[in-house]
C-alpha positions as CSV (number, residue, x, y, z in Angstrom):
1,M,-1.8,4.2,32.3
2,E,-3.8,1.2,33.9
3,V,-5.6,3.4,36.1
4,L,-7.4,5.0,33.0
5,R,-9.0,1.7,32.2
6,Q,-12.0,2.2,34.3
7,P,-12.1,5.9,33.4
8,L,-12.0,5.2,29.6
9,E,-14.7,2.5,30.2
10,D,-17.3,4.1,32.5
11,R,-16.7,7.7,31.8
12,K,-16.4,8.6,35.6
13,I,-13.8,8.3,38.3
14,T,-14.8,6.9,41.5
15,V,-12.9,8.0,44.6
16,S,-13.3,5.5,47.7
17,R,-12.6,6.6,51.2
18,I,-13.5,5.0,54.4
19,R,-17.0,6.2,54.8
20,C,-18.0,7.4,51.3
21,N,-17.6,6.9,47.6
22,V,-17.6,10.2,45.4
23,E,-18.0,9.9,41.7
24,Y,-16.5,12.7,39.3
25,P,-17.9,12.8,35.6
26,A,-14.5,11.7,33.3
27,S,-15.7,11.8,29.8
28,F,-12.4,12.4,28.0
29,M,-10.5,11.6,24.9
30,L,-7.2,9.8,25.4
31,V,-4.6,10.6,22.4
32,A,-1.5,8.6,23.3
33,S,1.4,7.4,21.4
34,M,4.6,5.0,21.8
35,N,7.6,3.7,20.1
36,P,7.3,0.0,19.1
37,C,10.1,-1.0,20.9
38,P,13.3,0.5,23.2
39,C,15.1,1.6,20.2
40,G,12.3,2.9,17.9
41,Y,12.7,1.1,15.1
42,Y,11.1,-2.1,15.1
43,T,8.7,-2.2,12.1
44,H,11.0,0.6,10.1
45,P,11.2,0.0,6.6
46,T,14.9,1.1,6.2
47,K,16.4,1.1,9.8
48,A,17.3,-2.2,11.3
49,C,15.9,-2.4,15.1
50,V,18.7,-3.6,17.4
51,C,16.2,-4.9,19.8
52,S,15.8,-8.7,20.7
53,P,12.3,-9.9,20.3
54,G,12.3,-10.5,23.9
55,Q,13.1,-7.0,24.5
56,V,10.3,-5.7,22.0
57,Q,7.6,-7.7,23.7
58,K,8.8,-6.8,27.1
59,Y,8.6,-3.1,26.0
60,L,5.0,-3.5,24.5
61,N,3.7,-5.7,27.2
62,R,4.1,-2.4,29.6
63,I,0.6,-1.6,28.1
64,S,-1.9,-4.3,29.3
65,G,-4.3,-5.8,26.6
66,P,-7.3,-4.7,28.8
67,L,-5.9,-1.2,28.2
68,L,-5.4,-1.5,24.6
69,D,-8.8,-3.0,24.1
70,R,-10.2,0.4,25.5
71,I,-8.1,2.4,22.7
72,D,-10.4,2.6,19.3
73,L,-7.7,3.5,16.9
74,Q,-4.5,2.1,17.1
75,I,-2.4,2.6,14.0
76,E,1.3,2.3,13.3
77,V,2.9,5.4,11.8
78,T,5.9,5.0,9.4
79,P,8.1,7.5,8.3
80,L,7.0,9.0,5.0
81,P,9.3,8.8,2.1
82,F,10.9,12.1,1.0
83,E,9.0,12.0,-2.4
84,E,5.6,12.2,-0.4
85,M,6.9,14.9,1.6
86,A,8.3,16.9,-1.1
87,D,5.0,16.2,-3.0
88,S,3.7,19.7,-3.6
89,R,0.0,18.5,-4.6
90,P,-2.7,20.0,-2.5
91,G,-4.3,17.2,-0.3
92,E,-7.8,17.8,1.4
93,S,-8.2,21.1,3.1
94,S,-8.6,21.2,6.7
95,A,-11.8,23.2,6.0
96,T,-13.3,20.4,4.0
97,I,-12.3,17.8,6.9
98,R,-14.0,20.1,9.3
99,E,-17.2,20.3,7.5
100,R,-17.5,16.8,7.1
101,V,-16.7,16.4,10.6
102,I,-19.7,18.8,11.4
103,R,-21.9,16.9,9.1
104,A,-20.9,13.6,11.0
105,R,-21.6,15.4,14.5
106,Q,-25.0,16.6,13.3
107,I,-26.0,13.0,12.2
108,Q,-25.0,11.8,15.3
109,E,-26.8,14.6,17.3
110,A,-30.3,13.8,15.5
111,R,-29.8,10.2,16.0
112,Y,-29.5,10.1,19.5
113,A,-31.9,13.4,20.2
114,D,-34.3,11.4,22.2
115,I,-31.9,9.6,24.4
116,P,-30.7,11.2,27.2
117,G,-27.1,11.8,27.6
118,I,-26.1,10.3,24.6
119,Y,-24.6,12.4,22.0
120,C,-22.3,10.5,19.8
121,N,-21.7,7.1,18.8
122,A,-18.6,6.3,21.3
123,Q,-21.4,6.4,23.9
124,M,-23.7,3.7,22.4
125,N,-24.5,0.8,24.6
126,S,-25.1,-2.7,23.4
127,K,-28.9,-2.1,22.8
128,L,-28.1,1.1,20.5
129,L,-25.2,-0.8,19.0
130,A,-27.8,-3.6,17.8
131,R,-30.1,-0.7,16.3
132,H,-27.7,1.8,14.9
133,A,-24.4,-0.4,14.1
134,R,-25.7,-3.3,12.9
135,P,-24.0,-4.6,9.9
136,D,-25.2,-6.5,7.0
137,D,-24.8,-10.5,6.2
138,K,-21.5,-9.4,4.3
139,G,-20.3,-7.3,7.0
140,L,-21.0,-9.7,9.8
141,A,-19.2,-12.5,7.9
142,M,-16.1,-10.1,7.4
143,L,-16.4,-9.1,11.4
144,K,-16.5,-12.8,12.1
145,T,-13.4,-13.6,10.3
146,A,-11.6,-10.9,11.7
147,M,-12.8,-11.4,15.4
148,N,-11.5,-15.1,14.6
149,R,-8.3,-14.4,12.7
150,L,-7.0,-11.7,15.1
151,N,-8.4,-13.2,18.3
152,L,-10.6,-10.2,19.0
153,S,-12.5,-9.4,22.5
154,A,-15.8,-8.7,23.0
155,R,-15.0,-5.2,23.9
156,A,-13.0,-5.0,20.4
157,Y,-16.2,-6.1,18.8
158,D,-18.1,-3.2,20.1
159,R,-15.4,-0.8,19.4
160,I,-14.9,-1.7,15.7
161,L,-18.9,-1.2,15.4
162,K,-18.5,2.3,17.0
163,V,-15.7,3.2,14.7
164,S,-17.7,1.7,11.6
165,R,-20.8,3.6,12.5
166,T,-18.8,7.0,12.6
167,I,-16.8,6.2,9.7
168,A,-20.3,5.4,7.8
169,D,-21.6,8.9,9.2
170,L,-18.4,10.6,8.0
171,E,-19.4,9.3,4.4
172,G,-23.0,10.2,4.9
173,C,-24.0,6.6,4.5
174,E,-27.2,5.4,6.7
175,L,-25.8,1.9,6.6
176,I,-22.4,0.4,7.6
177,Q,-20.8,-1.3,4.6
178,P,-18.1,-3.7,4.6
179,A,-15.5,-1.1,3.6
180,H,-16.5,0.9,6.7
181,L,-15.9,-2.2,8.8
182,A,-13.0,-2.9,7.1
183,E,-11.3,0.1,7.9
184,A,-12.4,0.1,11.4
185,I,-10.9,-3.3,11.5
186,G,-7.8,-1.7,10.2
187,Y,-7.5,0.7,12.9
188,R,-6.8,-2.5,15.4
189,N,-3.1,-2.5,14.9
190,L,-2.0,-3.5,18.3
191,D,-4.8,-6.5,18.5
192,R,-2.7,-8.4,15.7
193,E,-1.0,-11.7,17.0
194,G,2.7,-11.1,16.1
195,W,2.7,-7.4,15.7
196,A,5.8,-7.4,18.3
197,G,7.6,-10.1,16.9
């Protein structure tokens, strides 16, 4: 997994040999999952974890902080109660969600139309972040609090801005609102100190 750090960051793979370096494009979306501990029940709402705090920490340390830093969305998935699974009320349809995603992608394509090689928010550099993902004063204060409380890195800061820009696009909002930032910060589950005991 650790070898993915640079390709995730640079969107390319560099193969170095004695006489030359060759670069290959590597723009990909990493989707990964893991158990919270060896037994799988740490943080489970009803089943007891049988792992010691040391075992949990050792298990989670198999993925380094720098790699986690490069993962934009980190969410904990807990089991659904029976009542929610048996609920027959229809949720939002896939077609509706798909339309919202298409609109957000169109917004991004229009935003970056004059910038070669940039098509979506995930590709923004620092200059583009300052132009297109700058929160208002209230949002900056919220972000500062999160950065300090959660001990977030500069890379996590950039990732939160990119995700909040995307959330705003999904809602059709031109400006990033504090609610968009709060949601993006909420997706940084594994950055929280004490998450693993």
